[in-house]
Structure formats: C-alpha cells, structure tokens
N, C-alpha and C positions, 0 to 999 in steps of 0.2 A: 758428620759430613765427610764425604769421600774426597780424595785428592782430585778426582776428575771434576767434581762439582765446584771446588774452590778454583781450579784452573779455568773453568768456563766462566765463572763470575769475574775473575781478574781480566780475562780476555774481553769480556763484554764492556767492562769499565774502560779499558784501553781503547776499544773501538769507539766508544762514546766520546772519549777525549779527542781522538783524531777527527771525528765528525765535527766536533766543536771548533777545532783548529781550522779545518777546511772552510767552515761557514764564516769564521772570523776573517780569514784571508780573503774570501770572496767579497765580504762586506767592505774591507779596506780597499780592494781593487776598484770597486764601483765608486767609492767615495773619492778616489784619486783620479777622477776623470780630467780631461784637458780643459776644463772650464776655469775661469777666474774665481776669485773669492766671492763675487756677487752672484755666481751661478751662470754667467754668460761669458763667452770668449770675447774680449774686446776687439772691435774692428780695427784694422790698421789705419793709421792716420794718412789720408791722401797727401801726396807731395804737390805743393802749389807750383804751377808753371813759373819758370824763371828764365828770362831772356838771357842769351849768351852768345858766344862766338865759337865756331868750330874752325880750326885751321886746316886748309887743304894742302897736303904735302905731296909733291910730285917725286916719283922715282923714274928717271929716264935712262935708257941704255945708251943714249947718244950724247956726244959732247958738242954737237953743232946745231942744236934745236933753236929755231928762230921764231916759231909760232906754235901755239897750242890751243886747241879748242877742247873744253871739257864741259860736262853737264853734272848737275847736282839735283837730286830729287829727295823729297821728304815733306813732312808736315810743316806748314807755315814758315817758309823761308822769307825773311824780310829783305835781305840784300846780299850781294856778293861784291867784294872789293879786292882788286889786285894788290899784291904785296911786292913792291920793288920792280914791277914791270908795267909797261903801257898795256892798256886793254879796254875792252868794252864788255858789258854784261847785260843780260835780259832776264826777266822773270815772267813766267806765264804758266798758269794752271799747275802750280805746285812744283814746277821745275825751273831751275836756273841754268843758263848757258853763259859761258865766258870764253872770250878769245883773248889770249895774251900774246904779246910780241916782245922781242928783245933776245938777249943772250940767255936763254932759259937753262937752268941747271936743276939738279935734284935739290929738294928742300921745300920750304914753305913758299907757295906761289899766290895764295889767296886766302881771304877770310870770309866765312859764310856766317851771316848774322841770322840767328833763329829765335823764335819766340819761346821755345821751351828746351833748354839745354839738357834737361833730365831725359829727354827722348833722343839723345845723340845716336843711339844705335838704330833708330828708324830712318836715318839719312844715308843716302848712297851716292857715290860719285864715280865717274868713269871718263876716260879720255875718248873724245870723238874723232879728233884728227890732230896730226902733228906735221910740221914741215921743217926741212933743213934751212938753216940761216943763210947760207951762201947760194944755194941752187934753187931754193923753194920746192925741192923734191918732197913729195908726200912720204912720210915714214910709216912703217907698219906699227899700228897702235897696239898690237897684241903683246908687245913686250914693255909697254908703259904701264905705270900703276899710279893711281892717286888714292890717298887715304885721308879721311876726315878724322882729325885728332882734337880732343877736348882741350 
C-alpha cells in the first residue's frame, strides 16, 4: 500500500465521521422544537375578567379652576364617582361624562368603576372644558391632562 492510498482511506473515514456528526446534530435540533413534553405547545390560560377601579388624576396648569368637564371611554364602564368634589356624571354608549365643581387642584378627582381592570389600557380620558373659579372664564383645555391610573 502506498502512502497516498492510506491517506485517502484516512480522509474518507474522517469525512464519514463529520457526516455522522452533522446528521446527529440535525436530529437533535429537530427533537428540540418549541413543543411541550406531550408534543403540543400548551395554550396560554385566559385571564378571567375582574371588576376594579381606575383613578382619574388631573394635571392642571391653573390654580383657580372652579369647574371641569371630562370624558372617559372604554369597554364596559359601570360608573364614575367624584373624589372630594361636587359633581354629576352620565354614562351613555360606552362613554362617561362628568362635571366637577369646587376648588379643583391637580391630583385624584374621580374614580371610574370598570368590569375588567385587566383591560385598563383600553380606557381613555380627556378634558372637555374647564372654567375659572372666580370669573367663570373658560380655560384653554390644551394644557390640561387627565390620566387613568390603576
């Protein structure tokens, strides 16, 4: 046997070994799929609706607010209640409206009772109108902000 023949046989064996290694690696990759031990990926457990309360916080640029009208929309609003102020509220077609009066300041001004607190990000609130306490002058609502907080 010549040296070339021996070298060719050795290279063929090494090539066969690398093929086996590649096949083994491919088999392991297929076996390590994203499935669970039973062969199927378990479905996520749905979260049951849970009633709760969202707090409406006001950020006002003025120190003399006497009246504020705001609106809240979202799925299944049960009711809106003023916190520390006089006011009235209405609910119609998935939207709530409230008018609050008194010496309004920044902070919690109302509570919004909802049927599913898990969907808190689906609710939206905005200021419709604001008036000064002493002159009843309408304020520019562009600088007011209301936020719903869990």
